Every structure is written in structure tokens, then in C-alpha cells.
N, C-alpha and C positions, 0 to 999 in steps of 0.2 A: 590428517583428520581421522580420528578413530570412530568406531561405531557409536560409542556413547556421545561423543561430540556431535556427530551427524544427527542422531536421534533427538538430541536437545535442540539442535538448530532447526529441525523440521517440525518442531512441536506445534507450530501454528496450524498444522494440518490435523492436529489430534483432538480438537475441541469443538463440540457441537454448539450451534446457535438455534437450531430448530426453525430456520427460515425456509421458505419454499424454493424449490429448484428453479434456476433461471433457464429460459428457453431462448433459442435463436442467438446464442452468444456470438456467432460469426457475423451477425448483422450489426453489432454495436461498433461504433467508431473506436479506434484502438488507442487514442492518445489522451493523456492527462498532463496538464501543465502543473508544475510543482515549483514553489518558492520556499526555501528555508531561510528564515530571517532571525538573526541574533540581535537582541536589543543591547544598547550600551549598559554596562553594569550600573545597577541602582536606578535605572530608568524604566523598569518593566511596567510599573503602574501607569506612567505617562504613555508608554508605548501602547498598552492595551486600550487605554481610553481613546487614543488617537486612531487606532485600528478600528474600534467599534464605530466611531464617527465616520471613518472612511467607508466602511461597509454600508452604512446608511446612504452615503453619497452615491455609491455604486448602485444600490437598489433604486434610489430615486431617479437616477439617470437611465435606468433600464438596461443594466449590464446583462448581456446574453449568457454569461457564465455564472454559475452558482458556486462561488468560492467558499470552501469549507476549511475551517481552522482546527488545528490539533496541537496539543502540547504533550511532551513525554512525561509519564509517571513512573516508568521503569526504563533504565538505560544509563549510559554514561555521559550523555550530552543533554542535560536537563534545562538548559537555558535557550533552547531553540524553539521557534514557532514555525509550524508547518502549514502552508496554505496550498490547497489542491482544487483544481477545476477539471472535471471530466464531463463528457467524452467527446472527442472531435477528430476530424481527419486533418491531414497535412495542410490542405488548402484552407481549412477553417482558421489556421493560425495566421495566415496572411490577412484574412478578413478581420480577425480580431485585433491585429495591429492597427488597422484603419479605424476600427471602432474605438480602441483605446485613445487614439489621437483625437477623434471627433468628440468623444464624450469626456475627455480630460481626466481619465482615471489616473494615469501616471503623474500628471501635473498636480492633482489633488494630493496624491500620496506624497510626492516630493515636498509639497508645501506644508504638510501637516504631520506626516509620520516619519519621514526620513531622518529628521533631526535626532530621533531617539534610537536610530539603528547603528549597530557596530559594523555588521557585514551581512552579505547575502550569498545564497547559492541558488542557481536557477537551472532546472532540468525539465525534460519531458520524460514521462513514463509510458512505455508501450505495454498495454494491457493484453495479456495472452488469454483471451476469452475461451479459446478452444480447449485449453487445458485447465481451466478454472471452473469453479461452481459458485456463482455470485449472482444474487437477484438483480434483475434489470433496473430496479429502482434503488439499488444500493442495499447494503446490509446494515441493520441496526446495531449500534454499539451499546453504550458510548465508548467502549474500549476497543482498540484495534492493535493486535500484536503483529509486528513485522519482523521477520527473520530475513536478513540480507546476506548475500555471499558475494565476495569479490573474485572474479575469474582469475585463474592462473594464465600466464602467457603461454600460448600454444597448447591449451587444454584439449583441443580437438572436439569432434562431434559427440563423443561418448557420453559426457555428463548431460548434455541436452537431450539425447535420445533416452537416457535413463529417466530424466525428469518427465518426459512425455509419457513413457511407459507407466511410471508410477501414477501419474495423474489420470491416465485413461483407465487404469484399473480402479482407481478411486471413484471415477465417474460412472463406470459401467458395471462394477461388481458389488455395489451396495454401500460404499462409504458415503457418497453424496446423498443417496436416498435416506440414509440414517440421520440426516440433518446437519451434516458438516458442510461448512462453507469456506472457500479460500479463493484468493485471487493472486495469480502470478504476474509480476511486473518486471520489465527490463528497462533499466535506466538508460536514457539517451543524454550523454554529457557526463563529464567527469570520469572517474574510474569505471571500468566495465563491471556492472553489478546487476544481479537479479535479486528479487525478493518475493516472498510469499506472505500474504496478509490474511489474517482471520479475525472475525469480530467476536466480541464477548459482551454479554449483558452485565456481568459483574466479575469480581475477582473469584467468586466461588465457581464460576464457569471455567476458570483456568485450571482447575484441578484435572489431573490426567484421567482419561476415560477408562472404563473397565478393560477394553481392548485397545491398545495403542496402535498407531499406524503401521509400525513394523510388524506387529503380530497379525494385523489385517492382511498386509501384503504377503507375509509368509503363508497364511492360510490360503490365499488365492493361488500361490505358486506351489503349494504342497511341500514346501521346503524352506526351513530357516536359512540353510546355506545359500540357496538361490536368491532369497530375499536379501541376505547380507551382501551378496556379490552385486546386486542391483543398486543397493544403497551406496556401496563403496564406489561403484562406477560413477554415480552422481557426485559424491563428495570429493572424488579425486580431481575434479576440475577447478577447485577453489583454493585460494590462498588463505582466506580467513572468513569468519562469519560474525554477525552482530545481531542482537535481539533487543528490540525496543517495544514497549507498550505505549501507545498514544491514546490520549483522551480527547474526544471530540469536544470542541468549544463553540456551541451555538452562539454565545455572546460575542464572538469575534468572527462569525461567519455571515455570509449573505443570507438574507431572509426572503422567503417567498411563500405563497400559499401552498406550495408543494412540499416545503420542508417540514 
């Protein structure tokens, strides 16, 4: 992975949203439940109609999780629907399994939505609040850019140490204070993957800033060579990367007075 590829991959760190800084990140529960659902070809309209009705069912039943839906607008898998619910601890997952059974969430899904589904993927995401800058009540989109990296086998601790060093410079030396927001995620399940997500209000906000993240880091380190070495240390731990822009879909999400 060369410097140009790495800089493109870490572009989610480069764009401001102008949201307030988050405090007490370490106190937030670390887990998000994630479902990726692919409808049967030609049944997208029926799938969306059934999902919308299912979300109303969850709301009426008093679902303790606020499921949010997203669909890709940039990327190579445009037929997938992404459902997320944050934030909870490990023991909360046990309690939610009981809630699901008692309130018939899965039963309702299987009776009304599953017939339109081709296949599923189910993960947990571990949210790295310590190395992220993300408002406690979530970051307004409606667009969310996610760059993900797949770990190389035997990558060692170096890439993770570089990620932490880059993130802490961003948090402590002015990048976060300038209005940039990002969230680091580590996937639990499937291929070993990490991702960084940033929110955008519009496509216009996706234009590169005057000073990009590499230039910011180089300025903090007083050396482009040192900054390049740190980026290379991070990028050397991964086999490949992927970039997707997701659109929040309130029409397919749980509704509440807080949304």
C-alpha cells in the first residue's frame, strides 16, 4: 500500500462537520450490533415496505434499541442494507436476546420481511471512543463515509500503535478542535477488519480541506519524512482497503422523540 493509497483510504479523517466535541468517551458502552441485509433481486421495494412496517412494530413494542438504517450511495456493493444499534455492553446482549424473544421482534421479521431477503451478515462493532472524536448523541449526516481495512496475518502491534498516535495527535493538537469528527470501529466476526467513519452534511462537504490530514500530522511532527513513516507503519498492517459512503434512511429506521 503506497502513500497515495493510504492517504485516500484515510480520507474519512479529512473532512469537517462542525459538530461539538464529545466528552467522557471512555464512559460510553463500546458495542454496536450490525446487520447487513441483501434483498432478493427485484424485491427491493417489497423489502423496504416490509422493513418500514417492522420498525413500527418494534417502536410500538418498546424496543430498547434504536435501530438505524443506511444504504450505500458510493461503493461496489450497492444492494446491501445496513442496520445498526449502539451502544451497549457485553451483558446487555444477553438481556436483548431475552427482550427479542419476549417482544417477538425476530418472529415478526421472519413472518413479514425474511421472504424478501437473499442473505444476511451479522457482526458486532467495537467502538474505540478513546481514539475517536464523536458526539455523544451521534453525528449528524445524512452521509457517512466509512474506510475499512482488512488486517494482514501477523501484522503485529505496529499498525495499531501508529493509529493511536495519529488519533491522539488529531485529538490533542487541534484537528478535532477544528470541527473534524471520526469514529474508529473494530469488527467482531468475519474477517479481522477495522474502519474509520466520518459524517457529512452534503457531497460538497466531501471536498478535500485546505490542509489535509497528512499535512496536519507533518506539521505536528515538524517533518514530512517522519509523518510518512508513521502513515507507512499504519498502512503496512493491512492487506486491502475499501471506501463506502452510506446514506442514513430515517424511513427504514426506528423512530423516537429523540431521533
